[in-house]
BAZA-284163 format. One line per 5 residues: number of its first residue (from 1); for each residue y, z, x of C-alpha. Coordinates in Angstrom, 1 decimal. Each point is the difference from the previous one (the first is absolute). Layout:
% BAZA-284163
NUM> Y,Z,X; ...
% end
This chain:
% BAZA-284163
1> -20.6,-12.9,31.8; 2.0,-2.8,-1.5; 3.2,0.2,2.5; -2.5,-0.6,2.7; -2.1,-3.2,-1.6
6> 4.1,-1.6,-0.8; 1.2,1.0,3.5; -3.5,-2.2,1.5; 0.6,-2.8,-3.0; 3.7,-0.1,1.7
11> -0.5,0.4,3.3; -3.9,-1.1,1.1; 1.0,-3.7,1.5; 2.8,2.4,2.0; -2.7,2.3,1.8
16> -2.3,-1.8,0.1; 2.4,-2.9,2.4; 0.8,3.2,1.9; -3.9,1.3,0.4; -0.9,-4.0,1.5
21> 3.1,-0.1,2.2; -0.7,3.7,1.5; -3.6,-0.5,0.5; 0.5,-3.2,2.0; 2.8,1.4,2.1
26> -2.8,2.4,0.6; -2.2,-2.2,1.3; 2.2,-2.2,1.5; 1.4,2.6,2.4; -3.6,1.2,1.2
31> -1.7,-3.9,0.3; 1.9,-2.3,2.7; 1.2,-2.9,-1.9; -0.5,-2.6,2.3; -3.6,0.8,0.4
36> -0.4,-0.2,-3.9; 2.2,-2.9,0.3; -2.7,-1.7,2.2; -3.2,0.5,-2.2; 1.9,-1.5,-3.2
41> 0.8,-2.8,2.1; -4.5,-0.3,0.3; 0.2,-1.0,-3.9; -0.7,-3.9,-0.2; 1.4,-1.9,-2.9
46> -3.6,-0.8,-0.7; -1.3,4.2,-0.6; 3.4,0.9,-1.6; -0.4,-3.3,-2.6; -3.9,1.6,0.3
51> 0.8,3.4,-1.3; 2.7,-0.9,-2.7; -2.5,-2.4,-1.9; -2.5,3.3,0.2; 2.4,2.8,-0.6
56> 1.1,-2.4,-3.1; -3.2,-0.5,-1.3; -0.4,3.7,0.4; 2.5,0.5,-2.4; -1.1,-2.9,-2.4
61> -3.5,2.3,0.0; 2.3,2.8,-1.3; 1.5,-1.7,-2.3; -3.3,-1.0,-1.1; -0.6,3.6,-0.4
66> 3.7,0.5,-2.5; -1.7,-2.6,-2.2; -3.2,1.1,-0.9; 2.0,3.4,-1.0; 1.9,-1.7,-1.5
71> -3.1,-2.5,-1.8; -1.3,3.3,-1.2; 3.5,1.1,-2.0; -0.6,-3.6,-1.6; 3.0,-2.0,1.4
76> -0.3,-3.2,0.4; 1.3,-1.0,3.2; -0.8,-2.9,2.6; -1.3,0.8,3.1; 2.7,-2.2,1.7
81> 2.7,2.1,-1.9; -1.5,3.2,1.2; 0.0,-0.9,3.0; 4.1,-0.9,-0.4; 1.2,2.8,-1.3
86> -2.3,2.0,3.2; 1.7,-2.0,2.1; 3.9,1.1,-1.7; -0.9,3.0,0.3; -1.2,0.1,3.6
91> 3.4,-1.7,0.7; 1.7,2.3,-2.2; -1.4,3.2,1.8; 1.2,-1.8,3.5; 3.6,-1.3,-0.4
96> 0.3,2.7,-3.4; -0.9,3.5,0.2; 2.3,1.0,-2.2; -1.6,-2.0,-3.3; -3.8,0.5,0.9
101> -2.1,-3.0,-0.1; -2.4,2.2,-2.6; 2.6,0.1,-2.4; 0.6,-3.6,0.4; -3.2,-0.7,-0.4
106> -0.3,2.2,-3.8; 3.0,-1.5,-0.9; -1.3,-3.8,0.2; -3.5,1.0,-1.8; 1.6,1.7,-2.3
111> 3.4,-1.6,-1.3; -1.5,-3.0,-2.0; -3.0,2.6,-1.4; 1.7,3.2,-1.1; -2.9,2.0,2.2
116> 1.7,1.7,2.4; -2.5,3.3,-0.1; -2.5,-2.2,1.2; 1.6,-2.4,2.0; 0.9,3.6,1.5
121> -3.7,1.0,0.0; -1.5,-3.4,1.6; 2.4,-0.2,3.3; -0.9,4.6,-0.1; -3.6,-0.9,0.2
126> 0.7,-3.1,2.3; 1.8,3.2,2.2; -2.1,2.7,-0.5; -3.7,-2.3,1.1; 2.2,-1.1,3.3
131> 0.3,3.5,0.5; -3.4,0.7,-0.1; -1.4,-2.4,2.1; 2.5,0.5,2.4; -1.0,3.9,0.1
136> -3.8,-1.3,-0.3; 0.3,-2.6,2.3; 1.3,2.8,2.5; -2.6,2.4,-0.1; -2.7,-1.8,0.1
141> 1.5,-1.4,3.3; 0.7,3.1,1.5; -3.4,1.0,-1.2; -1.5,-2.3,1.8; 1.9,-0.9,2.9
146> 2.0,2.7,1.1; -2.7,1.0,3.0; 0.8,-3.6,1.4; 4.1,0.7,0.9; -0.6,4.3,0.8
151> 1.0,1.6,-2.8; -1.8,2.4,-0.3; -3.1,1.4,-2.1; 3.0,1.3,-2.7; 1.3,-2.9,-0.4
156> -3.0,-1.7,-1.4; -1.0,3.3,-2.1; 3.6,-0.6,-1.5; -1.0,-4.1,-0.5; -3.4,0.5,-1.4
161> 1.9,3.2,-2.5; 2.3,-2.1,-1.5; -2.6,-3.4,-0.2; -2.2,2.7,-2.1; 3.0,1.0,-1.9
166> 1.2,-3.1,-1.5; -3.2,-1.2,-0.8; -1.1,3.7,-1.6; 3.9,-0.2,-1.9; -1.1,-3.7,-2.0
171> -2.9,2.3,-2.0; 2.5,2.8,-0.5; 2.9,-2.2,-1.4; -2.5,-1.6,-2.1; -1.2,3.4,-1.5
176> 3.3,1.8,-0.3; 1.3,-3.2,-1.7; -2.0,0.0,-2.6; 1.1,0.7,-3.6; -1.7,2.9,-1.0
181> 1.6,1.7,3.3; 3.3,-1.3,0.2; 0.5,1.3,-4.1; -0.6,3.7,1.7; 2.5,-0.7,2.4
186> 2.0,-0.5,-3.0; 0.4,2.8,-1.6; 1.6,1.5,2.4; 3.7,0.8,-0.9; 1.6,-0.7,2.9
191> 2.7,-3.0,-0.9; -0.8,-2.6,3.4; -4.0,0.9,0.1; -0.2,-1.1,-3.2; 1.6,-3.2,0.0
196> -1.5,-0.2,3.5; -3.6,0.3,-2.1; 1.5,-2.7,-2.6; 0.9,-2.3,3.0; -3.4,-0.1,1.3
201> -1.6,0.0,-3.3; 1.6,-3.8,-0.4; -0.5,-0.4,3.3; -3.6,0.5,0.0; -0.3,-1.9,-3.7
206> 1.0,-3.3,1.4; -1.9,0.3,3.4; -3.6,1.1,-2.0; -2.8,-2.4,0.8; 1.5,-1.7,2.8
211> -1.1,1.8,2.6; -2.1,-2.6,1.5; 3.2,-1.9,0.3; 2.2,2.3,1.3; -2.7,0.2,2.6
216> 1.0,-3.4,0.4; 3.1,0.8,0.4; -0.6,2.2,3.1; -2.0,-2.1,2.0; 2.4,-3.0,-0.3
221> 2.9,2.7,1.4; -2.7,1.0,2.7; -0.7,-2.9,0.9; 3.6,-1.2,0.1; 1.4,3.1,2.7
226> -3.2,-1.7,1.9; 2.2,-3.4,-0.1; 3.2,1.6,0.7; -1.9,1.6,3.4; -1.4,-3.4,1.0
231> 3.8,-1.3,0.0; 0.2,2.8,2.3; -2.9,-0.7,1.8; 1.3,-3.4,1.2; 3.2,1.5,1.4
236> -1.9,2.7,1.4; -2.3,-2.7,2.1; 3.5,-2.1,0.4; 1.5,2.7,2.0; -3.4,0.3,2.3
241> 0.0,4.1,-1.2; -3.6,1.3,0.7; -1.5,1.3,-3.1; -2.8,-0.4,-2.1; 0.4,-1.2,-3.5
246> -1.4,3.5,-1.1; 2.2,2.2,1.6; 3.2,-2.4,-1.2; -0.9,0.5,-2.9; -0.6,3.5,-0.4
251> 3.2,0.1,1.9; 1.7,-2.3,-3.0; -1.7,2.1,-2.9; 1.6,3.0,1.3; 3.4,-1.4,0.2
256> -0.2,-1.2,-3.8; -0.6,3.2,-1.1; 3.4,1.1,1.5; 2.0,-3.5,-1.3; -0.8,2.3,-4.0
261> 2.9,1.9,1.7; 3.3,-0.9,-1.6; 2.3,-0.1,3.2; 0.4,-2.7,1.9; 1.3,-4.0,-1.6
266> -3.1,-1.0,-1.3; -2.4,1.7,2.6; 1.8,-1.5,3.1; 0.8,3.1,2.4; -3.3,1.5,-1.1
271> -2.5,-2.6,0.9; 1.8,0.3,3.5; -1.0,3.5,0.6; -2.8,0.0,-1.1; -1.7,-3.0,1.1
276> 2.0,0.7,3.6; -1.4,3.7,-0.2; -3.2,-0.9,-1.1; -1.0,-2.3,2.6; 2.0,1.7,2.7
281> -2.9,2.4,-0.3; -3.1,-2.0,0.3; 2.4,-1.0,3.5; 1.1,-3.3,-1.3; 3.5,-0.5,1.7
286> 3.3,1.2,-2.2; 1.6,-3.8,0.5; -2.5,-1.4,-1.1; -0.7,2.4,-3.0; 4.1,-0.9,-1.0
291> -0.8,-3.4,0.4; -2.5,-0.1,-2.5; 1.3,2.2,-2.1; 3.2,-1.5,-0.1; -1.5,-3.4,-0.6
296> -1.5,0.7,-3.0; 3.0,1.3,-1.8; 1.2,-3.0,1.0; -3.5,-1.9,-2.0; 1.0,2.7,-2.8
301> 3.7,-1.7,0.0; -0.7,-4.3,0.4; -3.2,0.7,-2.5; 3.0,1.6,-2.3; 1.3,-3.4,-0.4
306> -2.0,-1.4,-1.9; 0.9,2.0,-2.7; 3.7,-0.6,1.1; -0.4,-3.4,-0.3; -1.7,0.0,-3.8
311> 3.2,2.5,-0.4; 2.3,-2.8,0.9; -1.9,-3.0,-2.2; -0.2,2.3,-2.9; 4.0,1.1,0.0
316> 0.8,-4.0,0.9; -2.1,-0.5,-3.3; 1.2,2.2,-1.9; 3.5,-1.2,1.0; -1.0,-3.5,-1.0
321> -0.9,1.3,-3.3; 3.4,1.6,-0.5; 1.5,-3.2,1.1; -1.5,-2.9,-2.2; -1.7,2.6,-3.4
326> -1.8,-2.7,-1.3; -2.4,-0.8,2.9
% end
């Protein structure tokens, strides 16, 4: 198991790049490039700028969710600093997948405060809540609107089951996180179970009494997901894709789950295959679907350049401090 983990850590970047190349090659082979390019040309600079601003706002909301998690753990960082670190992590995820943006966030938050565990926990909370928000949004959308795209009753039942499970999961976790229950499990003599329950107990102690604040993290994460979908909606309208808001949100929420899979470079390839597959299933032209997915990936990359600008500014400032230590 440890050798597999070391292999993944060493080669994950190249494996993701390979996965992206394979997925994109498959799509580019099956969809006419000339038609896709014509659809891309329909996106006006104004539409691209508008979607960029909206997508940047969605990432500011994701940063806000992380800022709330940091507040729970008593980190006194300003919101501007949190936003800067968040956008820097986006840049690292897009252009230095071998490093990892989350690692950068943990390092930057903990380096002056020597609280690596708490810094890691803050990123973990924001990530887990974001995953919960994606799954909940997908469940609600499939449950309520799968029939509008003729996906059948089974799809609606699946969405209903996922939604109900997620809503029940929170009180169940609250019960199992009670110290009395954890103490009973700790009596198990299996080392990894003892270690796991010990860590869960520590996390429970740090988060105890912050249920409403964690709910706020969830609400902000859902709002961020809706805002990012709005940015894609602007692009879809620019390409003249015949789809309404609920249908697009339904497809994007499902693709959001697929993006969790670590098999491509920052989701590029998975996003394209997912959106093309879902949109063509509701009679959207494949070239339009691919144009939308590629422009969305381009939007993600452009937005992450904000973080690259912050990293460059920090590097220049560091160099100046080295050259002029008295300043």
